N, C-alpha and C positions, 0 to 999 in steps of 0.2 A: 580459475585464473583467466580462462579464455574470455570471460565476460568483463574483466577488469572492474572498474568502480561499480558497475551496475549491480554486481552480486558480492561485493566485498563485505565481509562480516563486520558489524560495528564493533569497535574496541570495547565498548561497555557490555557486550554480550558475554564476554569472558568473565567479567565481574559478576554478572548475574549467575552464571553457572558455577563459579567458585563459591558463591554464597548459598548454593543448593537450590536456587530458584528455578525449578523445572516445571512449574505449572501445578495443575491439579494433583499429580501424583505426589508432590512434595509439600503441598498445602500452600505454596507461595510461588509466584512468578511475577507477572505484571500486576497480578491481583493477589489478594489473600483469600484463601478458601477455607471455609469452616461449615460443616454440615450442609454440604451441597449448596452453599451460597457463596458468592464472590463479592468482594468490595475492593475498591481501589486501595492501594498501599501508599499511604502519605509519605513513607520514607523512600519510595522508589526513585525519585529524582536525585536523591543524595547518593543512593546506591549506584546509579549509572553515571554519576559525575555531571549531573545537570542542575546542580544547585544554583548556577548563574541564571537559570530560567526565571527564578522568582523575581529578578529585576526586569524582566521583559516577558511577562506571562502570556501576552497575546501571541507571541511568536511560538510558544510551545504549548498552547492550550491543547486540551484533549481533542477538540475539533480539528485543529491544525494538524495534529499528529495522525488522526484517523484520515484526514483528507489526503495527506501525503502518502499513506499506505495504499489507499485506494488508487490514487493516481499512478503510483508505480505499478500496481497490479493491472490496471487498464492498459498501460503502455505495453507491458510484457504480453498481455493477451493479443493485442494488435500485432506485435512482432510474431507471435506464435502463428497467427493466421497468415501473415505475409511471407513467412519463412516456410510454410507448408508443414508445420509441426501438427497443426489441426487442419482438417479439411474444410470446415465451414464455421460461420459464426454460431450456428446451431450447436455444433459439437463442442465449441468453447463454452457456450452458455450452459449446456447440460453438464459438461464436466465441472464447471465451476460451482454450480448449485449443488450437485450431488457429491463432488470430490472434496471441495474445500469449504463448503458451507456459505457460498455467496448467497445473500438474501434472495430467496425464491420470488418475493413480491417485486423485485427489481428486474426479474427476468434473466439475469445473467449479465456478465460484463459487456457483451456486444449490444444487447437490447438497451442496457443502462447508458452506454455511450451514445446510442441513437437518440435516446430521450434528451440527453444533455446537449448533444451536438459536438462534433469533433472540433469545431472552432473554439467552443468554450473550454473544452479539455485542454487544447493546446495553449490557450491563454493562461489557465490555471497552472499548467506544467511549466510554462515559461517563467511565470511569477515565482513558482517554487524554486526553479533552477537558479534564479537570481538571488534568492535567499539561502538556499541550501546546497547548491552545487550542481554539476553537470548531470549527475544521475537522474535528475528530474526533467532533463531535456526531452521534449516529445520525439518519438521516433518518426522516421520518414513517412511511414504509412499514415500516421495520424495527421501529420502536416499536410500531406498530399490530399487526404480526405477533407480536411478543413478548407484548404484552398479551392477544392472542386465542389465543396458543399455535398459530399457523398455520404452515404450511410452504409452500414454493414448489411442491413436487410432491405 
């Protein structure tokens, strides 16, 4: 509740849980799992009430959804550093790679942000905020780094 809209659970998550979609352990979640293989579930959009996406597939493409998830994570990583939750970008990168499975070839969220550039991330987040709401607004730390052309490393 302290974080407001930033961490508000999506309404459709309750639908997923009510249908028993708990990921690998139930054999279905965002994907269908069978014999250690996963495949996208064609019915997922209907389950989560996103049937309207069919009329505007670009807005809800897999790429758009993945990009939105990454942008939110990058924003929170920057907040964690600026609020002293982590001590350094290195700590954040190591924690993300080993803790949540951030792709190691990207180096971690802070190295990834340095590769892309804070200005580009702010531009992407501002665009997403205009489409999907305030929770995609870039945090002050990202905006400041973009304005000053600063990096994390």
